[in-house]
C-alpha positions as CSV (number, residue, x, y, z in Angstrom):
1,X,55.6,-14.5,81.9
2,X,52.9,-16.8,80.9
3,X,52.6,-17.3,77.2
4,X,49.6,-15.6,75.6
5,X,46.7,-17.9,74.3
6,X,44.7,-17.0,71.3
7,X,41.0,-16.2,72.1
8,X,38.3,-17.2,69.7
9,X,37.0,-13.6,69.6
10,X,40.5,-12.1,69.0
11,X,41.3,-14.6,66.4
12,X,38.1,-13.9,64.6
13,X,38.7,-10.3,64.4
14,X,42.2,-10.7,63.0
15,X,40.9,-12.8,60.0
16,X,40.8,-10.5,57.0
17,X,37.6,-9.7,55.3
18,X,37.1,-11.0,51.7
19,X,39.2,-9.1,49.2
20,X,37.7,-7.1,46.4
21,X,39.6,-9.0,43.9
22,X,38.7,-12.7,43.1
23,X,42.0,-14.3,43.7
24,X,40.9,-15.7,47.0
25,X,37.2,-15.1,47.4
26,X,35.4,-16.8,50.5
27,X,32.9,-19.1,49.2
28,X,31.4,-19.6,52.8
29,X,30.1,-17.2,55.4
30,X,32.8,-15.3,57.1
31,X,31.8,-16.3,60.6
32,X,31.9,-20.0,59.7
33,X,35.3,-19.7,58.1
34,X,36.5,-17.9,61.4
35,X,35.2,-20.5,63.8
36,X,37.0,-23.2,61.8
37,X,40.1,-21.2,61.4
38,X,40.5,-20.9,65.1
39,X,41.1,-24.5,65.5
40,X,44.0,-24.4,63.2
41,X,45.7,-21.5,64.7
42,X,49.0,-22.1,66.9
43,X,52.3,-20.8,67.4
44,X,53.5,-22.1,64.1
45,X,50.3,-21.1,62.0
46,X,49.3,-17.5,61.0
47,X,45.7,-16.4,61.0
48,X,46.1,-16.3,57.3
49,X,47.4,-19.8,56.9
50,X,44.6,-21.0,59.3
51,X,42.0,-19.3,57.1
52,X,43.1,-21.0,54.1
53,X,43.2,-24.3,55.9
54,X,39.6,-23.6,56.9
55,X,38.4,-23.0,53.4
56,X,40.2,-26.1,52.2
57,X,38.5,-28.2,54.9
58,X,35.1,-26.6,53.8
59,X,35.8,-27.5,50.3
60,X,36.5,-31.1,51.3
61,X,33.3,-31.2,53.5
62,X,31.3,-29.8,50.6
63,X,32.6,-32.4,48.1
64,X,31.9,-35.3,50.6
65,X,28.3,-34.0,51.2
66,X,27.7,-33.6,47.5
67,X,28.9,-37.2,46.8
68,X,26.8,-38.5,49.4
69,X,23.7,-36.6,48.3
70,X,24.2,-37.7,44.9
71,X,24.4,-41.4,46.1
72,X,21.2,-40.9,48.2
73,X,19.5,-39.5,45.2
74,X,20.6,-42.4,42.9
75,X,19.5,-44.9,45.6
76,X,16.1,-43.3,45.9
77,X,15.6,-43.2,42.2
78,X,16.8,-46.9,41.9
79,X,14.2,-47.8,44.7
80,X,11.5,-45.8,42.9
81,X,12.2,-47.6,39.4
82,X,12.3,-50.9,41.2
83,X,9.0,-50.4,42.7
84,X,7.3,-49.7,39.5
85,X,9.2,-52.3,37.4
86,X,8.2,-56.0,37.1
87,X,10.8,-58.4,38.5
88,X,10.1,-60.4,35.2
89,X,7.9,-60.1,32.2
90,X,6.9,-62.0,29.1
91,X,8.0,-60.7,25.7
92,X,4.6,-59.2,24.9
93,X,4.0,-57.5,28.3
94,X,7.7,-56.5,28.4
95,X,7.6,-54.5,25.0
96,X,4.2,-52.9,26.1
97,X,6.0,-51.6,29.2
98,X,9.1,-50.5,27.5
99,X,7.4,-48.7,24.5
100,X,4.3,-47.5,26.7
101,X,2.1,-48.7,23.7
102,X,-1.4,-49.9,24.4
103,X,-1.5,-53.1,22.4
104,X,1.0,-55.8,21.7
105,X,0.7,-55.1,17.9
106,X,1.7,-51.3,18.3
107,X,4.3,-52.2,20.8
108,X,5.9,-54.9,18.4
109,X,6.1,-52.3,15.6
110,X,7.6,-49.8,17.8
111,X,10.1,-52.2,19.5
112,X,11.3,-53.5,16.0
113,X,12.0,-49.9,14.9
114,X,13.8,-49.2,18.2
115,X,16.0,-52.3,17.7
116,X,16.9,-51.2,14.1
117,X,18.0,-47.9,15.5
118,X,19.9,-49.5,18.3
119,X,21.7,-51.7,15.8
120,X,22.5,-48.9,13.5
121,X,23.8,-46.7,16.3
122,X,26.0,-49.6,17.4
123,X,27.3,-50.1,13.9
124,X,28.2,-46.2,13.7
125,X,30.1,-46.5,17.1
126,X,27.3,-44.6,19.0
127,X,28.5,-41.0,18.3
128,X,27.4,-38.5,20.9
129,X,26.1,-36.1,18.2
130,X,25.3,-37.8,15.0
131,X,25.7,-35.5,12.0
132,X,22.7,-34.8,9.7
133,X,24.0,-37.5,7.2
134,X,24.2,-40.0,10.1
135,X,20.8,-39.2,11.3
136,X,19.3,-39.6,7.9
137,X,21.1,-43.0,7.7
138,X,19.9,-44.0,11.2
139,X,16.2,-43.1,10.5
140,X,16.2,-44.5,6.9
141,X,13.4,-46.9,6.2
142,X,15.3,-49.1,3.9
143,X,16.6,-52.3,5.5
144,X,20.4,-53.0,5.5
145,X,21.8,-56.4,4.6
146,X,21.4,-58.7,7.4
147,X,19.5,-56.3,9.6
148,X,16.4,-58.3,9.6
149,X,18.0,-61.4,10.7
150,X,19.8,-59.6,13.6
151,X,16.5,-58.2,14.9
152,X,14.8,-61.5,14.5
153,X,17.5,-63.1,16.5
154,X,17.3,-60.6,19.5
155,X,13.4,-60.8,19.5
156,X,13.6,-64.7,19.4
157,X,15.8,-64.7,22.5
158,X,13.4,-62.4,24.5
159,X,10.4,-64.4,23.3
160,X,11.9,-67.6,24.7
161,X,13.2,-66.2,28.0
162,X,11.3,-63.0,28.6
163,X,12.7,-59.9,30.1
164,X,14.2,-59.7,33.6
165,X,14.1,-56.5,35.7
166,X,17.4,-55.2,34.6
167,X,16.6,-55.5,30.9
168,X,13.2,-53.9,31.4
169,X,14.9,-50.9,33.1
170,X,17.7,-50.5,30.7
171,X,15.5,-51.2,27.6
172,X,12.9,-48.5,28.7
173,X,15.7,-46.0,29.5
174,X,17.2,-46.5,26.2
175,X,13.9,-46.4,24.3
176,X,12.8,-43.2,26.0
177,X,16.2,-41.6,25.5
178,X,16.3,-42.3,21.8
179,X,12.8,-41.2,21.3
180,X,13.4,-37.9,23.0
181,X,16.8,-37.3,21.6
182,X,16.7,-38.6,18.1
183,X,13.4,-39.9,16.8
184,X,10.9,-37.1,17.8
185,X,13.3,-34.3,16.8
186,X,13.9,-36.0,13.5
187,X,10.2,-36.5,12.9
188,X,9.6,-32.8,13.8
189,X,12.3,-31.7,11.5
190,X,10.8,-33.7,8.7
191,X,7.4,-32.1,9.3
192,X,9.0,-28.6,9.2
193,X,10.8,-29.2,6.0
194,X,7.6,-30.4,4.2
195,X,6.0,-27.0,4.8
196,X,2.3,-26.2,3.8
197,X,-0.6,-25.8,6.0
198,X,-2.5,-28.8,7.5
199,X,-5.8,-29.9,6.0
200,X,-8.7,-27.7,7.0
201,X,-6.4,-24.9,7.8
202,X,-7.7,-22.7,4.9
203,X,-11.3,-23.2,6.0
204,X,-10.5,-22.4,9.6
205,X,-8.5,-19.4,8.6
206,X,-11.5,-18.1,6.6
207,X,-13.7,-18.6,9.6
208,X,-11.6,-16.7,11.8
209,X,-11.4,-13.8,9.4
210,X,-15.2,-13.3,8.9
211,X,-16.4,-14.9,12.1
212,X,-18.8,-17.3,10.2
213,X,-18.5,-20.9,9.4
214,X,-19.7,-22.3,6.1
215,X,-23.1,-23.7,7.6
216,X,-23.7,-20.3,9.1
217,X,-23.8,-18.5,5.7
């Protein structure tokens, strides 16, 4: 008597449908799981065990694909950044590029404030979520002892050597991140706490109520 062989169609029918409970849910199409499970079925492996192996196989493939896609996205983003970033820049042009300011004077003011915040964060150990007290300390306009000298030393180094591409990219990345995550929210919070209406709001409100401006009366 010849040994029976498993046929793909028969094995596919024997693979159980997804259970109602969530203990072993199929995260992939049943036909795909079945096709892969057929390859694992033999005299020592049941359909259930083959199905489990198929799902593990698909999980591993998914992780590999996800990892490769992440690497591809990172590479494309790196290529995009490199394409728009100068290979090297002087200090003046570099801080304009980092801060996105229009003039060297505006850029220098913004960059000094950024370095001050950078140093204070480093002194605090760069907390992931600074407390309100720490934020107030970070944004305080009062200079700390030795702070000016440290900032001047950093600036003097860049003034003599300029910025290379890595320094430009990392500098802009940190500047934008701190502006978005710390500086702008703090400024908006201060405006909200100050209260009151902006100048001219009373006049605008009156105009909206009676439909006439002062010059039309």
